[in-house]
MARBA-3410 file (N, C-alpha, C, O; in Angstrom, 1 decimal):
82
31.7,-52.2,-81.5,30.5,-51.5,-81.2,30.7,-50.0,-80.9,31.7,-49.7,-80.2 ~ 29.9,-49.1,-81.4,30.1,-47.7,-81.2,30.0,-47.4,-79.7,29.1,-47.9,-79.0 ~ 30.8,-46.4,-79.2,30.7,-46.1,-77.8,29.4,-45.6,-77.4,29.0,-45.8,-76.2 ~ 28.7,-44.9,-78.2,27.4,-44.3,-77.8,26.4,-45.5,-77.5,25.7,-45.4,-76.5 ~ 26.4,-46.5,-78.3,25.6,-47.7,-78.1,26.0,-48.4,-76.8,25.2,-48.9,-76.1
27.3,-48.5,-76.6,27.9,-49.2,-75.5,27.4,-48.5,-74.2,26.9,-49.2,-73.3 ~ 27.5,-47.2,-74.1,27.0,-46.5,-73.0,25.5,-46.6,-72.8,25.0,-46.7,-71.6 ~ 24.8,-46.6,-73.8,23.3,-46.7,-73.7,22.9,-48.1,-73.2,22.0,-48.2,-72.3 ~ 23.6,-49.1,-73.7,23.3,-50.5,-73.2,23.7,-50.6,-71.7,23.0,-51.3,-70.9 ~ 24.8,-50.0,-71.3,25.2,-50.0,-69.9,24.2,-49.3,-69.1,23.9,-49.8,-68.0
23.7,-48.2,-69.5,22.7,-47.4,-68.7,21.4,-48.1,-68.7,20.8,-48.2,-67.6 ~ 20.9,-48.6,-69.8,19.5,-49.1,-69.8,19.4,-50.6,-69.4,18.4,-51.0,-68.9 ~ 20.4,-51.4,-69.7,20.3,-52.8,-69.5,21.4,-53.3,-68.5,21.3,-54.5,-68.2 ~ 22.3,-52.5,-68.1,23.4,-52.9,-67.2,24.4,-53.8,-67.9,25.2,-54.5,-67.2 ~ 24.5,-53.7,-69.2,25.4,-54.5,-70.0,26.8,-53.9,-69.9,27.0,-52.7,-70.1
27.8,-54.7,-69.5,29.2,-54.3,-69.4,30.0,-54.5,-70.7,31.2,-54.2,-70.7 ~ 29.3,-55.0,-71.7,30.0,-55.3,-72.9,30.5,-54.0,-73.6,29.8,-53.1,-73.8 ~ 31.8,-54.0,-73.8,32.5,-52.8,-74.4,32.9,-51.8,-73.4,33.6,-50.8,-73.8 ~ 32.6,-52.0,-72.1,33.1,-51.1,-71.1,34.4,-51.6,-70.5,34.3,-52.7,-69.9 ~ 35.5,-50.9,-70.6,36.7,-51.3,-69.9,36.5,-51.5,-68.4,35.9,-50.6,-67.8
36.9,-52.6,-67.9,36.6,-52.9,-66.5,37.1,-51.8,-65.5,36.5,-51.5,-64.5 ~ 38.2,-51.2,-65.8,38.8,-50.2,-64.9,38.0,-48.9,-64.9,38.1,-48.1,-64.0 ~ 37.0,-48.7,-65.8,36.2,-47.5,-65.9,34.7,-47.8,-65.4,34.0,-46.9,-65.2 ~ 34.4,-49.0,-65.3,33.0,-49.4,-65.1,32.4,-48.8,-63.8,31.2,-48.3,-63.8 ~ 33.1,-48.7,-62.7,32.6,-48.2,-61.5,32.4,-46.7,-61.6,31.3,-46.1,-61.2
33.4,-46.0,-62.2,33.2,-44.5,-62.4,32.1,-44.2,-63.3,31.3,-43.3,-63.1 ~ 31.9,-45.0,-64.4,30.8,-44.7,-65.3,29.5,-45.0,-64.6,28.5,-44.2,-64.8 ~ 29.4,-46.0,-63.9,28.2,-46.3,-63.1,27.8,-45.2,-62.2,26.6,-44.8,-62.1 ~ 28.8,-44.7,-61.4,28.5,-43.6,-60.5,28.0,-42.3,-61.3,27.1,-41.7,-60.8 ~ 28.7,-42.1,-62.4,28.2,-40.9,-63.2,26.8,-41.1,-63.7,26.0,-40.1,-63.7
26.5,-42.3,-64.2,25.1,-42.5,-64.7,24.1,-42.5,-63.6,23.0,-42.0,-63.8 ~ 24.5,-42.9,-62.4,23.6,-42.8,-61.2,23.3,-41.3,-60.9,22.2,-40.9,-60.6 ~ 24.3,-40.5,-61.1,24.2,-39.1,-60.8,23.2,-38.4,-61.9,22.4,-37.6,-61.5 ~ 23.3,-38.9,-63.1,22.4,-38.4,-64.1,20.9,-38.6,-63.7,20.1,-37.7,-63.9 ~ 20.6,-39.7,-63.1,19.3,-40.1,-62.8,18.7,-39.1,-61.8,17.5,-38.8,-61.8
19.5,-38.6,-60.8,19.0,-37.7,-59.8,19.2,-36.2,-60.2,18.7,-35.4,-59.4 ~ 19.9,-35.9,-61.2,20.2,-34.5,-61.6,18.9,-33.9,-62.2,18.1,-34.5,-62.9 ~ 18.7,-32.6,-61.8,17.6,-31.8,-62.2,18.0,-30.8,-63.3,17.1,-30.3,-64.0 ~ 19.3,-30.5,-63.4,19.8,-29.6,-64.4,21.2,-30.0,-64.7,21.9,-30.7,-64.0 ~ 21.7,-29.6,-65.9,23.0,-30.0,-66.3,24.1,-29.7,-65.3,25.0,-30.5,-65.1
24.0,-28.6,-64.6,25.1,-28.2,-63.7,25.2,-29.1,-62.5,26.1,-29.0,-61.7 ~ 24.1,-29.9,-62.3,24.2,-30.9,-61.2,25.3,-31.9,-61.4,25.7,-32.7,-60.5 ~ 25.8,-32.0,-62.7,26.9,-32.9,-63.0,28.2,-32.3,-62.8,29.3,-32.9,-63.0 ~ 28.3,-31.1,-62.3,29.5,-30.3,-62.1,30.1,-30.7,-60.7,30.1,-29.9,-59.8 ~ 30.7,-31.9,-60.7,31.3,-32.4,-59.4,32.8,-32.4,-59.6,33.3,-32.5,-60.7
33.5,-32.4,-58.5,35.0,-32.4,-58.5,35.4,-33.7,-59.3,35.0,-34.8,-59.0 ~ 36.3,-33.5,-60.2,36.9,-34.6,-60.9,36.1,-35.0,-62.2,36.6,-35.8,-63.0 ~ 34.9,-34.5,-62.4,34.1,-34.8,-63.5,34.5,-34.0,-64.8,34.2,-34.4,-65.9 ~ 35.2,-32.9,-64.6,35.6,-32.0,-65.7,34.4,-31.6,-66.5,34.4,-31.7,-67.8 ~ 33.3,-31.3,-65.9,32.0,-30.9,-66.5,32.3,-29.7,-67.4,32.9,-28.7,-67.0
31.7,-29.7,-68.6,31.8,-28.6,-69.5,30.8,-28.6,-70.6,30.3,-29.7,-71.0 ~ 30.5,-27.4,-71.1,29.5,-27.3,-72.2,30.3,-27.5,-73.5,31.4,-27.0,-73.6 ~ 29.7,-28.2,-74.5,30.4,-28.4,-75.8,30.2,-27.2,-76.7,29.4,-26.3,-76.5 ~ 31.0,-27.2,-77.8,31.0,-26.1,-78.7,30.6,-26.6,-80.1,30.5,-27.8,-80.3 ~ 30.5,-25.7,-81.1,30.3,-26.1,-82.5,28.9,-26.8,-82.7,27.9,-26.3,-82.1
28.9,-27.8,-83.5,27.6,-28.5,-83.8,27.0,-29.2,-82.6,25.8,-29.5,-82.6 ~ 27.8,-29.4,-81.5,27.3,-30.0,-80.3,27.1,-29.0,-79.2,27.1,-29.3,-78.0 ~ 26.9,-27.7,-79.6,26.8,-26.6,-78.6,25.7,-26.7,-77.6,25.7,-26.0,-76.6 ~ 24.7,-27.6,-77.8,23.6,-27.7,-76.9,23.8,-28.9,-76.0,22.9,-29.3,-75.2 ~ 25.0,-29.5,-76.0,25.3,-30.6,-75.2,26.4,-30.3,-74.2,27.1,-29.3,-74.3
26.5,-31.2,-73.2,27.5,-31.1,-72.1,28.3,-32.4,-72.1,27.9,-33.4,-72.7 ~ 29.4,-32.3,-71.4,30.2,-33.5,-71.2,30.8,-33.6,-69.8,31.1,-32.6,-69.2 ~ 31.1,-34.8,-69.4,31.8,-35.1,-68.2,32.9,-36.1,-68.6,32.7,-36.9,-69.5 ~ 34.0,-36.0,-67.9,35.2,-36.9,-68.3,35.3,-38.1,-67.4,35.3,-38.1,-66.2 ~ 35.3,-39.3,-68.1,35.5,-40.5,-67.4,37.0,-40.7,-67.2,37.5,-41.1,-66.1
37.8,-40.5,-68.3,39.2,-40.6,-68.3,39.7,-39.6,-69.3,38.9,-38.8,-69.8 ~ 41.0,-39.6,-69.5,41.6,-38.7,-70.5,41.0,-38.8,-71.9,40.9,-37.8,-72.6 ~ 40.6,-40.0,-72.3,40.0,-40.3,-73.6,38.5,-40.6,-73.7,37.9,-40.5,-74.7 ~ 37.9,-40.9,-72.5,36.5,-41.2,-72.5,35.7,-40.1,-71.9,36.1,-39.5,-70.9 ~ 34.6,-39.7,-72.6,33.7,-38.7,-72.1,32.3,-39.3,-72.2,32.0,-40.1,-73.0
31.4,-38.7,-71.4,30.0,-39.0,-71.5,29.4,-37.6,-71.9,29.5,-36.7,-71.2 ~ 28.7,-37.6,-73.1,28.1,-36.4,-73.5,26.6,-36.5,-73.3,26.0,-37.6,-73.4 ~ 25.9,-35.4,-73.1,24.5,-35.5,-72.8,23.8,-34.1,-73.0,24.5,-33.1,-73.1 ~ 22.5,-34.2,-73.2,21.7,-33.0,-73.3,20.7,-33.0,-72.1,20.4,-34.1,-71.6 ~ 20.2,-31.9,-71.7,19.1,-31.8,-70.7,17.9,-31.3,-71.3,17.9,-30.3,-72.0
16.8,-32.0,-71.2,15.5,-31.5,-71.6,14.6,-31.5,-70.3,14.3,-32.5,-69.7 ~ 14.2,-30.3,-70.0,13.4,-30.1,-68.8,14.3,-30.6,-67.6,15.3,-30.0,-67.3 ~ 13.9,-31.7,-66.9,14.7,-32.2,-65.8,15.2,-33.6,-66.1,15.5,-34.3,-65.2 ~ 15.4,-33.9,-67.4,15.9,-35.2,-67.7,17.2,-35.1,-68.6,17.2,-34.4,-69.6 ~ 18.2,-35.8,-68.2,19.4,-36.0,-69.0,19.1,-37.0,-70.1,18.5,-38.0,-69.8
19.7,-36.7,-71.3,19.5,-37.7,-72.3,20.8,-37.9,-73.1,21.5,-36.9,-73.3 ~ 21.1,-39.1,-73.5,22.2,-39.4,-74.4,22.1,-40.9,-74.6,22.9,-41.4,-75.4
END
């Protein structure tokens, strides 16, 4: 299953399928933060390694779950989307 779909199912339906157990709590905390964020910079918390992406994804941002896992997102008005 593609990671984008895995993250979407985790966020919308609470499905843990495809989410490594050791990352589930961190991902859940990050997604909870998305819900209350009003702008992209609200995700700039210690340890999240928040950054703006470049190239074809230059309108998106990312936070780091682990060295290999990232959550990428866009902000439209006051809503994070991904």
